[in-house]
C-alpha positions as a Python dict, from the first residue, in 0.01 Angstrom:
ca = {
    (1, 'M'): (0, 0, 0),
    (2, 'L'): (8, -368, 41),
    (3, 'R'): (107, -413, -298),
    (4, 'T'): (81, -358, -396),
    (5, 'T'): (-28, -366, -286),
    (6, 'P'): (9, -424, -326),
    (7, 'A'): (-123, -721, -286),
    (8, 'A'): (-175, -595, -354),
    (9, 'N'): (-374, -947, -947),
    (10, 'H'): (-524, -1178, -1203),
    (11, 'P'): (-745, -1193, -1511),
    (12, 'A'): (-1094, -1060, -1423),
    (13, 'G'): (-1415, -1182, -1526),
    (14, 'R'): (-1769, -1244, -1411),
    (15, 'M'): (-1851, -1457, -1136),
    (16, 'S'): (-2169, -1621, -1223),
    (17, 'P'): (-2441, -1499, -1460),
    (18, 'A'): (-2603, -1184, -1389),
    (19, 'P'): (-2998, -1149, -1373),
    (20, 'A'): (-3146, -1184, -1746),
    (21, 'R'): (-3284, -835, -1734),
    (22, 'L'): (-2923, -731, -1741),
    (23, 'R'): (-2800, -956, -2043),
    (24, 'S'): (-2704, -1237, -2167),
    (25, 'R'): (-2331, -1251, -2181),
    (26, 'P'): (-2070, -1560, -2163),
    (27, 'V'): (-1960, -1667, -1801),
    (28, 'Q'): (-1607, -1590, -1703),
    (29, 'D'): (-1372, -1644, -1391),
    (30, 'R'): (-1360, -1322, -1164),
    (31, 'T'): (-982, -1346, -968),
    (32, 'V'): (-839, -1204, -750),
    (33, 'G'): (-562, -896, -645),
    (34, 'K'): (-518, -533, -690),
    (35, 'G'): (-304, -321, -940),
    (36, 'W'): (-209, -362, -1295),
    (37, 'V'): (-146, -761, -1281),
    (38, 'G'): (-546, -812, -1151),
    (39, 'L'): (-623, -684, -1503),
    (40, 'V'): (-404, -849, -1731),
    (41, 'A'): (-584, -1164, -1834),
    (42, 'Q'): (-859, -992, -1876),
    (43, 'A'): (-668, -728, -2152),
    (44, 'R'): (-566, -1056, -2315),
    (45, 'G'): (-910, -1195, -2328),
    (46, 'H'): (-797, -1493, -2116),
    (47, 'G'): (-1033, -1692, -1855),
    (48, 'R'): (-1224, -1978, -1941),
    (49, 'V'): (-1431, -1801, -2150),
    (50, 'K'): (-1751, -1965, -2309),
    (51, 'P'): (-1824, -1894, -2682),
    (52, 'Q'): (-1990, -1583, -2764),
    (53, 'V'): (-2348, -1548, -2771),
    (54, 'A'): (-2628, -1270, -2902),
    (55, 'H'): (-2601, -1006, -2653),
    (56, 'S'): (-2931, -819, -2489),
    (57, 'P'): (-2944, -447, -2571),
    (58, 'L'): (-2962, -425, -2205),
    (59, 'V'): (-2600, -526, -2149),
    (60, 'A'): (-2402, -264, -1967),
    (61, 'G'): (-2135, -93, -2132),
    (62, 'P'): (-1807, 19, -1970),
    (63, 'A'): (-1851, 230, -1657),
    (64, 'P'): (-1805, 577, -1640),
    (65, 'L'): (-1395, 644, -1608),
    (66, 'W'): (-1496, 948, -1346),
    (67, 'A'): (-1714, 753, -1089),
    (68, 'L'): (-1488, 453, -1108),
    (69, 'F'): (-1169, 676, -1037),
    (70, 'L'): (-1340, 840, -709),
    (71, 'F'): (-1467, 585, -597),
    (72, 'T'): (-1146, 372, -680),
    (73, 'F'): (-975, 701, -495),
    (74, 'L'): (-1183, 683, -175),
    (75, 'N'): (-1109, 364, -125),
    (76, 'S'): (-743, 339, -158),
    (77, 'V'): (-731, 656, 138),
    (78, 'G'): (-860, 352, 320),
    (79, 'T'): (-656, 105, 255),
    (80, 'G'): (-333, 311, 214),
    (81, 'V'): (-475, 449, 602),
    (82, 'A'): (-604, 76, 740),
    (83, 'Q'): (-346, -142, 591),
    (84, 'N'): (-38, 94, 530),
    (85, 'G'): (-28, 401, 796),
    (86, 'I'): (-215, 235, 1037),
    (87, 'F'): (130, 111, 1201),
    (88, 'F'): (217, 476, 1252),
    (89, 'V'): (-136, 502, 1456),
    (90, 'I'): (-74, 254, 1677),
    (91, 'D'): (245, 377, 1757),
    (92, 'R'): (110, 692, 1867),
    (93, 'V'): (-243, 587, 2022),
    (94, 'Y'): (-118, 287, 2189),
    (95, 'G'): (259, 228, 2145),
    (96, 'S'): (415, -37, 1978),
    (97, 'T'): (693, -246, 1978),
    (98, 'R'): (905, -324, 1695),
    (99, 'T'): (825, -683, 1703),
    (100, 'A'): (418, -607, 1741),
    (101, 'N'): (455, -421, 1361),
    (102, 'Y'): (602, -715, 1233),
    (103, 'T'): (342, -944, 1354),
    (104, 'L'): (50, -688, 1238),
    (105, 'G'): (271, -660, 876),
    (106, 'L'): (245, -1034, 854),
    (107, 'L'): (-100, -1112, 911),
    (108, 'L'): (-195, -807, 763),
    (109, 'G'): (3, -960, 441),
    (110, 'V'): (-226, -1323, 497),
    (111, 'T'): (-563, -1197, 579),
    (112, 'Y'): (-519, -985, 238),
    (113, 'I'): (-453, -1310, 54),
    (114, 'V'): (-737, -1494, 245),
    (115, 'G'): (-997, -1213, 133),
    (116, 'A'): (-824, -1222, -243),
    (117, 'M'): (-847, -1561, -281),
    (118, 'G'): (-1183, -1620, -151),
    (119, 'A'): (-1327, -1343, -363),
    (120, 'Q'): (-1444, -1549, -623),
    (121, 'P'): (-1642, -1766, -421),
    (122, 'L'): (-1812, -1502, -181),
    (123, 'V'): (-1918, -1271, -462),
    (124, 'R'): (-2085, -1627, -629),
    (125, 'G'): (-2221, -1665, -332),
    (126, 'L'): (-2372, -1345, -254),
    (127, 'M'): (-2504, -1273, -621),
    (128, 'R'): (-2678, -1638, -608),
    (129, 'L'): (-2837, -1618, -246),
    (130, 'A'): (-2888, -1258, -193),
    (131, 'G'): (-2986, -1183, -539),
    (132, 'L'): (-2716, -926, -540),
    (133, 'S'): (-2523, -730, -844),
    (134, 'E'): (-2132, -695, -817),
    (135, 'R'): (-2256, -337, -734),
    (136, 'G'): (-2447, -405, -457),
    (137, 'V'): (-2186, -663, -312),
    (138, 'L'): (-1954, -328, -344),
    (139, 'A'): (-2204, -129, -166),
    (140, 'L'): (-2247, -457, 138),
    (141, 'L'): (-1843, -424, 137),
    (142, 'M'): (-1880, -57, 207),
    (143, 'I'): (-2116, -44, 491),
    (144, 'V'): (-1934, -322, 659),
    (145, 'M'): (-1592, -180, 653),
    (146, 'G'): (-1796, 148, 726),
    (147, 'V'): (-1846, 1, 1084),
    (148, 'L'): (-1557, -150, 1119),
    (149, 'C'): (-1374, 149, 1134),
    (150, 'Q'): (-1643, 285, 1428),
    (151, 'V'): (-1452, -57, 1638),
    (152, 'T'): (-1201, 175, 1810),
    (153, 'W'): (-1491, 437, 1890),
    (154, 'L'): (-1727, 209, 2053),
    (155, 'A'): (-1463, -34, 2233),
    (156, 'P'): (-1376, 195, 2501),
    (157, 'A'): (-1800, 247, 2545),
    (158, 'L'): (-1808, -126, 2554),
    (159, 'G'): (-1548, -157, 2837),
    (160, 'A'): (-1295, -273, 2592),
    (161, 'S'): (-896, -101, 2637),
    (162, 'G'): (-593, -184, 2508),
    (163, 'V'): (-478, -200, 2147),
    (164, 'W'): (-680, -526, 2083),
    (165, 'P'): (-941, -379, 1912),
    (166, 'I'): (-761, -154, 1675),
    (167, 'W'): (-606, -481, 1549),
    (168, 'L'): (-936, -701, 1514),
    (169, 'M'): (-1031, -419, 1314),
    (170, 'V'): (-762, -423, 1071),
    (171, 'L'): (-737, -779, 1075),
    (172, 'L'): (-1103, -822, 975),
    (173, 'Y'): (-1097, -506, 743),
    (174, 'S'): (-762, -636, 504),
    (175, 'P'): (-955, -937, 400),
    (176, 'L'): (-1243, -750, 267),
    (177, 'S'): (-1038, -480, 92),
    (178, 'G'): (-884, -850, -71),
    (179, 'V'): (-1248, -910, -163),
    (180, 'L'): (-1317, -564, -306),
    (181, 'W'): (-1027, -472, -520),
    (182, 'P'): (-1094, -804, -751),
    (183, 'I'): (-1472, -623, -838),
    (184, 'V'): (-1320, -252, -872),
    (185, 'E'): (-1083, -397, -1132),
    (186, 'S'): (-1346, -596, -1311),
    (187, 'F'): (-1541, -247, -1341),
    (188, 'V'): (-1203, -72, -1509),
    (189, 'S'): (-1172, -344, -1722),
    (190, 'G'): (-1557, -427, -1843),
    (191, 'G'): (-1633, -286, -2208),
    (192, 'R'): (-1289, -165, -2240),
    (193, 'S'): (-962, -332, -2468),
    (194, 'G'): (-675, -244, -2710),
    (195, 'E'): (-494, 63, -2598),
    (196, 'G'): (-789, 238, -2476),
    (197, 'L'): (-818, -18, -2205),
    (198, 'R'): (-420, 15, -2143),
    (199, 'R'): (-472, 416, -2099),
    (200, 'T'): (-779, 343, -1839),
    (201, 'M'): (-505, 95, -1672),
    (202, 'G'): (-231, 377, -1637),
    (203, 'T'): (-438, 674, -1524),
    (204, 'W'): (-641, 416, -1261),
    (205, 'N'): (-263, 341, -1152),
    (206, 'V'): (-216, 702, -1094),
    (207, 'V'): (-539, 736, -944),
    (208, 'W'): (-486, 490, -677),
    (209, 'S'): (-92, 595, -573),
    (210, 'S'): (-183, 947, -557),
    (211, 'A'): (-462, 866, -306),
    (212, 'T'): (-209, 667, -62),
    (213, 'V'): (-24, 995, -89),
    (214, 'G'): (-324, 1219, 42),
    (215, 'A'): (-397, 997, 285),
    (216, 'Y'): (-20, 1007, 486),
    (217, 'F'): (-36, 1361, 420),
    (218, 'A'): (-368, 1417, 563),
    (219, 'M'): (-250, 1153, 850),
    (220, 'G'): (49, 1384, 935),
    (221, 'P'): (-145, 1674, 1125),
    (222, 'L'): (-426, 1421, 1313),
    (223, 'L'): (-84, 1253, 1453),
    (224, 'A'): (46, 1562, 1654),
    (225, 'S'): (-184, 1478, 1924),
    (226, 'V'): (-322, 1140, 2086),
    (227, 'E'): (-667, 1251, 2091),
    (228, 'L'): (-663, 1308, 1736),
    (229, 'A'): (-446, 1050, 1590),
    (230, 'G'): (-740, 830, 1813),
    (231, 'K'): (-998, 996, 1512),
    (232, 'I'): (-809, 884, 1208),
    (233, 'V'): (-995, 522, 1172),
    (234, 'P'): (-1310, 612, 1257),
    (235, 'L'): (-1320, 919, 1044),
    (236, 'L'): (-1263, 673, 774),
    (237, 'G'): (-1618, 523, 814),
    (238, 'L'): (-1650, 893, 579),
    (239, 'V'): (-1494, 761, 301),
    (240, 'H'): (-1725, 438, 306),
    (241, 'V'): (-2025, 651, 308),
    (242, 'A'): (-1883, 847, 10),
    (243, 'G'): (-1813, 559, -199),
    (244, 'V'): (-2150, 374, -163),
    (245, 'I'): (-2316, 699, -301),
    (246, 'V'): (-2065, 723, -544),
    (247, 'L'): (-2170, 324, -636),
    (248, 'W'): (-2471, 439, -798),
    (249, 'K'): (-2343, 596, -1064),
    (250, 'L'): (-2198, 298, -1171),
    (251, 'P'): (-2401, 4, -1368),
    (252, 'A'): (-2517, -303, -1189),
    (253, 'S'): (-2240, -512, -1326),
    (254, 'P'): (-1949, -486, -1507),
    (255, 'G'): (-1898, -393, -1858),
    (256, 'E'): (-1832, -717, -2126),
    (257, 'H'): (-1538, -822, -2184),
    (258, 'L'): (-1418, -725, -2563),
    (259, 'S'): (-1149, -914, -2721),
    (260, 'E'): (-883, -749, -2911),
    (261, 'Q'): (-657, -884, -3209),
    (262, 'H'): (-290, -900, -3067),
    (263, 'A'): (-27, -780, -3329),
    (264, 'P'): (274, -933, -3321),
    (265, 'H'): (555, -846, -3052),
    (266, 'P'): (952, -912, -3084),
    (267, 'P'): (1068, -1220, -2873),
    (268, 'V'): (1254, -1016, -2642),
    (269, 'F'): (920, -926, -2490),
    (270, 'E'): (891, -1264, -2370),
    (271, 'K'): (1206, -1253, -2189),
    (272, 'L'): (1143, -949, -2048),
    (273, 'L'): (864, -1060, -1915),
    (274, 'T'): (1029, -1322, -1780),
    (275, 'T'): (1272, -1131, -1606),
    (276, 'F'): (985, -898, -1479),
    (277, 'R'): (814, -1211, -1319),
    (278, 'V'): (1109, -1234, -1094),
    (279, 'L'): (1154, -876, -993),
    (280, 'L'): (773, -802, -899),
    (281, 'P'): (741, -1044, -593),
    (282, 'V'): (1062, -958, -474),
    (283, 'S'): (978, -566, -475),
    (284, 'Y'): (676, -704, -247),
    (285, 'V'): (906, -878, -21),
    (286, 'V'): (1137, -542, -4),
    (287, 'S'): (835, -313, 19),
    (288, 'T'): (657, -492, 336),
    (289, 'A'): (955, -514, 524),
    (290, 'L'): (1009, -172, 481),
    (291, 'G'): (677, -83, 643),
    (292, 'P'): (661, -178, 991),
    (293, 'Y'): (1021, -59, 974),
    (294, 'L'): (914, 304, 933),
    (295, 'P'): (770, 435, 1231),
    (296, 'G'): (1067, 314, 1453),
    (297, 'A'): (1319, 457, 1258),
    (298, 'L'): (1157, 805, 1233),
    (299, 'N'): (1127, 760, 1628),
    (300, 'G'): (1452, 728, 1670),
    (301, 'L'): (1577, 1012, 1429),
    (302, 'G'): (1361, 1248, 1636),
    (303, 'V'): (1105, 1312, 1396),
    (304, 'A'): (817, 1524, 1499),
    (305, 'P'): (484, 1246, 1512),
    (306, 'V'): (352, 1521, 1270),
    (307, 'W'): (635, 1466, 991),
    (308, 'M'): (670, 1105, 1018),
    (309, 'T'): (387, 962, 756),
    (310, 'P'): (463, 1327, 541),
    (311, 'I'): (848, 1184, 518),
    (312, 'A'): (722, 807, 475),
    (313, 'A'): (492, 924, 207),
    (314, 'G'): (870, 952, -14),
    (315, 'W'): (855, 649, -172),
    (316, 'L'): (489, 671, -288),
    (317, 'I'): (560, 998, -370),
    (318, 'A'): (842, 893, -661),
    (319, 'R'): (599, 545, -730),
    (320, 'V'): (321, 803, -829),
    (321, 'G'): (567, 1015, -1047),
    (322, 'T'): (737, 727, -1207),
    (323, 'F'): (404, 571, -1272),
    (324, 'W'): (301, 914, -1477),
    (325, 'W'): (622, 903, -1674),
    (326, 'M'): (663, 557, -1759),
    (327, 'G'): (267, 549, -1912),
    (328, 'K'): (378, 869, -2135),
    (329, 'S'): (656, 711, -2239),
    (330, 'A'): (736, 459, -2495),
    (331, 'G'): (1062, 467, -2510),
    (332, 'W'): (1173, 220, -2267),
    (333, 'H'): (977, -57, -2437),
    (334, 'G'): (1187, -377, -2540),
    (335, 'R'): (1487, -285, -2345),
    (336, 'W'): (1637, -464, -2073),
    (337, 'S'): (1768, -161, -1894),
    (338, 'P'): (1452, -81, -1647),
    (339, 'A'): (1519, -417, -1503),
    (340, 'I'): (1860, -327, -1441),
    (341, 'V'): (1766, 39, -1328),
    (342, 'G'): (1442, -83, -1087),
    (343, 'G'): (1666, -417, -939),
    (344, 'V'): (1884, -130, -826),
    (345, 'A'): (1704, 116, -742),
    (346, 'L'): (1486, -123, -535),
    (347, 'V'): (1814, -294, -330),
    (348, 'G'): (1951, 58, -297),
    (349, 'G'): (1667, 276, -167),
    (350, 'F'): (1582, -40, 55),
    (351, 'A'): (1954, -13, 221),
    (352, 'V'): (1992, 370, 231),
    (353, 'C'): (1623, 318, 431),
    (354, 'V'): (1754, 87, 687),
    (355, 'M'): (2117, 216, 717),
    (356, 'S'): (2045, 581, 749),
    (357, 'P'): (1998, 555, 1160),
    (358, 'R'): (2326, 494, 1196),
    (359, 'L'): (2450, 770, 986),
    (360, 'V'): (2352, 1005, 1253),
    (361, 'G'): (2721, 1009, 1386),
    (362, 'V'): (2869, 1080, 1044),
    (363, 'L'): (2572, 1358, 856),
    (364, 'G'): (2368, 1438, 1241),
    (365, 'T'): (2009, 1429, 1280),
    (366, 'T'): (1895, 1580, 967),
    (367, 'G'): (2166, 1426, 766),
    (368, 'A'): (2076, 1124, 836),
    (369, 'T'): (1650, 1194, 818),
    (370, 'G'): (1740, 1355, 459),
    (371, 'A'): (1932, 1008, 373),
    (372, 'L'): (1607, 827, 487),
    (373, 'F'): (1418, 1056, 282),
    (374, 'A'): (1614, 991, -81),
    (375, 'G'): (1648, 637, 5),
    (376, 'L'): (1299, 601, 24),
    (377, 'L'): (1238, 835, -320),
    (378, 'L'): (1506, 583, -480),
    (379, 'F'): (1305, 317, -320),
    (380, 'G'): (990, 415, -504),
    (381, 'T'): (1108, 473, -822),
    (382, 'G'): (1223, 110, -813),
    (383, 'M'): (936, -13, -732),
    (384, 'A'): (724, 190, -945),
    (385, 'V'): (932, 81, -1267),
    (386, 'I'): (936, -322, -1186),
    (387, 'Y'): (564, -259, -1135),
    (388, 'T'): (493, -60, -1427),
    (389, 'A'): (740, -302, -1622),
    (390, 'A'): (550, -631, -1530),
    (391, 'I'): (204, -560, -1655),
    (392, 'Y'): (317, -367, -1957),
    (393, 'Y'): (487, -696, -2059),
    (394, 'A'): (195, -924, -1945),
    (395, 'L'): (-37, -760, -2179),
    (396, 'E'): (211, -698, -2491),
    (397, 'V'): (278, -1080, -2465),
    (398, 'G'): (-85, -1163, -2515),
    (399, 'K'): (-168, -1556, -2541),
    (400, 'A'): (177, -1647, -2406),
    (401, 'E'): (-5, -1799, -2074),
    (402, 'V'): (-326, -1824, -1950),
    (403, 'D'): (-271, -1887, -1589),
    (404, 'A'): (-74, -1577, -1617),
    (405, 'G'): (-254, -1410, -1354),
    (406, 'G'): (-269, -1692, -1122),
    (407, 'K'): (90, -1671, -1126),
    (408, 'H'): (122, -1356, -1037),
    (409, 'E'): (-91, -1397, -711),
    (410, 'A'): (104, -1667, -600),
    (411, 'L'): (438, -1480, -619),
    (412, 'I'): (293, -1171, -489),
    (413, 'G'): (144, -1378, -209),
    (414, 'I'): (467, -1515, -109),
    (415, 'G'): (639, -1151, -127),
    (416, 'Y'): (355, -1073, 102),
    (417, 'T'): (469, -1327, 381),
    (418, 'I'): (840, -1319, 320),
    (419, 'G'): (907, -956, 398),
    (420, 'P'): (748, -916, 742),
    (421, 'G'): (836, -1271, 821),
    (422, 'V'): (1247, -1167, 796),
    (423, 'G'): (1174, -828, 972),
    (424, 'L'): (976, -1031, 1278),
    (425, 'A'): (1234, -1318, 1290),
    (426, 'A'): (1506, -1065, 1331),
    (427, 'S'): (1320, -847, 1630),
    (428, 'L'): (1210, -1177, 1780),
    (429, 'G'): (1619, -1251, 1792),
    (430, 'V'): (1672, -899, 1976),
    (431, 'D'): (1422, -955, 2242),
    (432, 'R'): (1488, -1277, 2343),
    (433, 'G'): (1871, -1162, 2388),
    (434, 'A'): (1944, -1403, 2105),
    (435, 'V'): (2055, -1121, 1860),
    (436, 'A'): (2235, -789, 2008),
    (437, 'P'): (2027, -493, 1958),
    (438, 'G'): (2287, -326, 1686),
    (439, 'L'): (2230, -631, 1472),
    (440, 'F'): (1824, -597, 1419),
    (441, 'E'): (1943, -332, 1092),
    (442, 'P'): (2203, -571, 918),
    (443, 'L'): (1975, -845, 985),
    (444, 'V'): (1684, -690, 832),
    (445, 'L'): (1911, -581, 531),
    (446, 'G'): (2098, -896, 544),
    (447, 'G'): (1766, -1109, 512),
    (448, 'V'): (1632, -954, 257),
    (449, 'G'): (1887, -808, 70),
    (450, 'L'): (2004, -1156, -7),
    (451, 'I'): (1618, -1229, -164),
    (452, 'A'): (1663, -896, -372),
    (453, 'V'): (2023, -969, -452),
    (454, 'G'): (1952, -1305, -538),
    (455, 'A'): (1671, -1155, -747),
    (456, 'V'): (1877, -909, -918),
    (457, 'G'): (2170, -1117, -990),
    (458, 'A'): (1975, -1350, -1162),
    (459, 'V'): (1810, -1113, -1388),
    (460, 'A'): (2167, -960, -1460),
    (461, 'W'): (2233, -1311, -1552),
    (462, 'R'): (1984, -1355, -1802),
    (463, 'I'): (2031, -989, -1982),
    (464, 'G'): (2392, -1092, -2020),
    (465, 'H'): (2318, -1442, -2159),
    (466, 'A'): (2016, -1263, -2376),
    (467, 'R'): (2292, -1044, -2506),
    (468, 'R'): (2565, -1268, -2597),
    (469, 'A'): (2316, -1475, -2769),
    (470, 'A'): (2167, -1195, -2999),
    (471, 'K'): (2549, -1097, -3077),
    (472, 'S'): (2601, -1489, -3155),
    (473, 'A'): (2321, -1496, -3385),
    (474, 'R'): (2408, -1209, -3569),
}
């Protein structure tokens, strides 16, 4: 998912005072982004929070986890299809070009960031002008997103043809998704703190990442025919209908943020946090360059449409498994090895994926496809290691930086645009005859690889410097 989600990342808080019948509580700033990063500052008690006041007994408590996780799963299926799997749908139903895919990927990143950055004022406005609670805003989003999913079904009836209706749908759906996830995150973190919050976020990570895997596998049989593939996006409307039903099990507003006292953390944690803040946006550069590339690569390898998304889900599967393992294990805490393993796996996996079509002459079609899948597994492992470690240290360092969430959003936003931008530049060069077709893969690998290798090299230097400093201090 866009990051990634990925977009795809900020300290969550209240957007505006809720109606008096609900509670009297401090006013906090809601922020934007999806994932662990978006919960960092709330877990640390950051944000511009006014002094505590006496609370009404009607203050909403923590939202029930089963409802939160189900709502998250449903909407992650939606974003998995509409923002990640959409390249396969467009390629199958309308036919697409590599340049078009990278253009759409770039626009997806830009519109998601616009939506995420506008989430705070939009929700404030809806709460003030329409009297909606956060749950009401979520319900409105479900309705609008569900209607958008019917655009491709309604377009022919209205005399519209071609690929532009689905592009319109995606580019409107993406910013709404950017508004959606900050609100969901506030329900996840509201009323929770400390170890309970960290465990909840760990499970939540597995839930949303598993949903994306499920979406990819569900798409496989539907991509077997053009007619069925054309029904994928309209079927997402059912997901949003189910989301509205689940919403009524959530409180009208997120639970109150609970502050916690932080135990002292080892000094190395701050160095590790800085290191993973370098690797995290770079991982999004790589992932957003890889997504639009896969349909064409799998087509070139002769993979049947029914198997395309299951194979492409390789990195998503590895990500879920790594999320689960790192959430259960504490052996990597405070160690530099995850930075090395994550960086090498990220760059190595991407390199194998991009170069695998060139291995057909050596390994054959089946062997080259297997190499692509292995590269995806390696890449997904690196993504998950970097993502998990970055959030863990952001949580543990505590009050090191109040504006941590904002910094993460800016960095990840850059990653969302640079990745497909590199692929688009290389593809345009080939289309216009400025670059030989055989140089596309090396150009993409070189452009993204230089960014990634530069970041990994900087991390390696930092690790070596830290170790030398530790030895000299003994």
